[in-house]
Every structure is written in C-alpha cells, then in structure tokens.
C-alpha positions, 0 to 999 in steps of 0.5 A: 830386454832391448827396447823395441822400436817397431810397432807390433800388437803381436809382440804386445800380445806375446809379452802378455801371454808369457807373463804371470803377473802384470801391473796395468796403469793409465796416466795422471789425472785419469780420463775415461780412456785411461780408466776404461782401458785399464779396467778392460785390459785388467778384466780380460787378462784375469779371464786367462788366469793372469795375476793382474793388478790395476792402478792409477797415479791418481784416484778414479774420478767419481764420474767413472766409479760406475764402471764395473771393476773400478773398485779394483783400481788402486792408487799409486804403487801397489805391493808385490813384484810383477813380470810386466808393467803395462802403461796405457795412454801415456806418450811420455813416462812423466805421465805416469807420475813419480812412483810408477815412472820409476818402473820404466828403468826397473828390471820389470818388462815395460809395455806401452800402448798408446794412441798419442804421437810419440817421437821416442817410445820409452818402453821395452815393447811399444805399440803406438797407433796414432790413427786410433781415436782412443787407447780403448780401440787399441785394447779392443784390437789387442783382445781380438789378437789374444783371442780373449772373449769379450763380455758385458763388463769388458765391453762397457769399459771399452765403450766408455773409453772410446766414447769419452775420447771421441767426445761421444763420436763427434771428434774428427779422429772418429773413423768407420773402424771406430763405429765397427768396434762400437757395433761389436761392443753393443752386442754385449748389452752395454747400457749406452744411455746409462754410460752417456748420462754418467760421463756426459750429462750428470755432473756434481755441484762442484762442476757448476761452482767451478764454472761460476768462478771460471767463466768471468775469466774468459778472454778473446784475442783481438783477432778473435781466433784465440780464446782462453779461460783460467782457474787459479789455486786460490779458487780451487781451494775455496770451493774444494774442487778436484781436478776432475771438476775442471776438465770440461772448462776448455770446451767453453772458449772452444765453442765461440764462433770464429775461435780456432784455438781454445786454452785453459790455464789451471794452477796445479800448485804454486808455480805450476800451471797445466795448460789444456789446448784445443783447436777447431780446424787447422792449428796442430795443437800437438805441435804447439804443446811440444814447444813447451814439452807437452803433447797430445793430438792435432786437435787436443793437447796440453803441457805443464809449465813452471811459473806463475799463471799470469806469466804462463798465460801471456807466453802461451797466448802469444804462441797460440796467436802466432800459430793461428796467424801462421796457419791462416797463411798456409790455409 
C-alpha cells in the first residue's frame, strides 16, 4: 500500500473495519495516554469481532495496572500474523522500540494515530492531529466515526489517557472540545476520584527515594530562566528504580518561579541519556528537541542523546539558555 500523506480519520476507520486481525501498540516507556489509548481501541475493536492483540515495547507501568484490560497488554512482539498494525502516540518509528519498529517496513499495513507534530508521517495510513491534547481524544473521535458504542471500561481508559496527557486538564492544550468529550465519557460511570488518585496522588515508595536522590542535583542558570535536575544510572541501580518512578522529576524545576525551560537528564544506559524538556510560556521545546533528533509538543518534548550525562547536560543547557534569550527578544 502506498503511504497516504493526507490526514483522514475516515481512512483509518475504513482500514480497521476491513481488517480481520489487528495489532495495537503505543510507545516505549509508556505513559497514561499511550496505555489508555491502546486498551480503549483494543476493547472497542473487540466489540466488533476483530481479532485484536494489544502490546507495548515496555511493560505497563504499575500505576496504570488498575485500568480494565491492562492485563491483556503484552510486552514486545506477539506471536501470529496481523493484517494491520496500529501505532499510537508515536511521532517517529523509533518510539516503537526495535522489535515493533520492524513492522513499519514489513508487509503488514501500518496505521499511525498521533497528536504530536510530525513532518514526515511513516505509516501506510496516517491520522495526525496536533490540535488534540492527547491521542485518547483522537481515539474517542475514531470510535464515534466507526459507530462503536462506548462502555464503562472503554470510557475509563479514554478518560485516563486524556487526563494524564493534559495534566488533569491544566495544560494549555486543553480545549473546550476536550471537556465536551470528557463530559460524554463521564456518562459511563467513570470513577474519576479513583482514576485521579491512582495516576496523580498514590505513588510507590521508589518515587520518593528517587526524589530524595535527584533534588540535590537541582540547578538554575545564572539568568534564572533555565533549571534542571539529573538522575544517573548508578543512582537508579542503587535503589532499583524503574523508568516510571522518574517521570515526574521534570516538574520540580518547572515549578520554580521565573523558570521558563525545565530539563530532566536521565541516564538510560552507559553513554545514553534521555532528556525531558518542559516550558512554561514562550519557548517551543518541540523545536529545541528537534535540534537533537527529538520532538513532542511546544510545552513538552524530549530526546535521546548518546554521550555521558555531564557532556549532554552542558550541551542541552546551553541550547536551552540560547532559546530563552532568543524567545525573550521576540516576546
């Protein structure tokens, strides 16, 4: 199939309706939007008698195991043949991990559904809507397009996907249409308090151990506009922390009054550093991350860089300060 450059939710719906067997996956180091969207779409397609397999490059984080259907999400490449492979919340194939990324160049038809800005869609059928605050919102629209009835389990997963990627509806990507969709989902008896407590309030003890180690690394630039925090591999191994236990660390430097760009440097392996970037008002961190082959949104992005954590930190901090200075002049 020739790759379709037009964004058409109708084309996605048609492709899924015509398929018999469908594999669905989100991205590496999955978050609530990735997992919630995967399960919601999987459960929905099962209602119209599709043979569906749900997977993830990495296991479902503990905080999302309360989701109905989370036990059906496998890890890695499942056995069997599929007509269609659906990649969710992935702006580039690399976000699928090595195993699942191989399907992009396979004979299977690939569908990509995402809300991240993408200059070069990689699938056979693409639907990219950067105006949506989450992939969960797009899945909601897709299910409406396919006339698949929602139920409590699907609605709970979609609510979790949308709530997690909007920061409980406080990020600037949240729009009136976001709340309209949430209002519809709540008609299906979604336990909002339970979901919110599970993903925002209740944390395993490892999160606090990580915080205890990471907070002393907090630094602020001389201009006061850039702040960063770090977590190296040695510290991670010492307390047996998982990647999911470090996800919120970037929010701490972001909350410092006067800071425009917040950075979190996490050593993934020796010579490999994941950089999370956040901005508050005017710096487009998606463009900043793109300079280092990363991407995301205007206010939340990231990249993976080869090198030692000290060298990577020096390079990224300098680029962030430059972006702040340039943005201040244009403000």
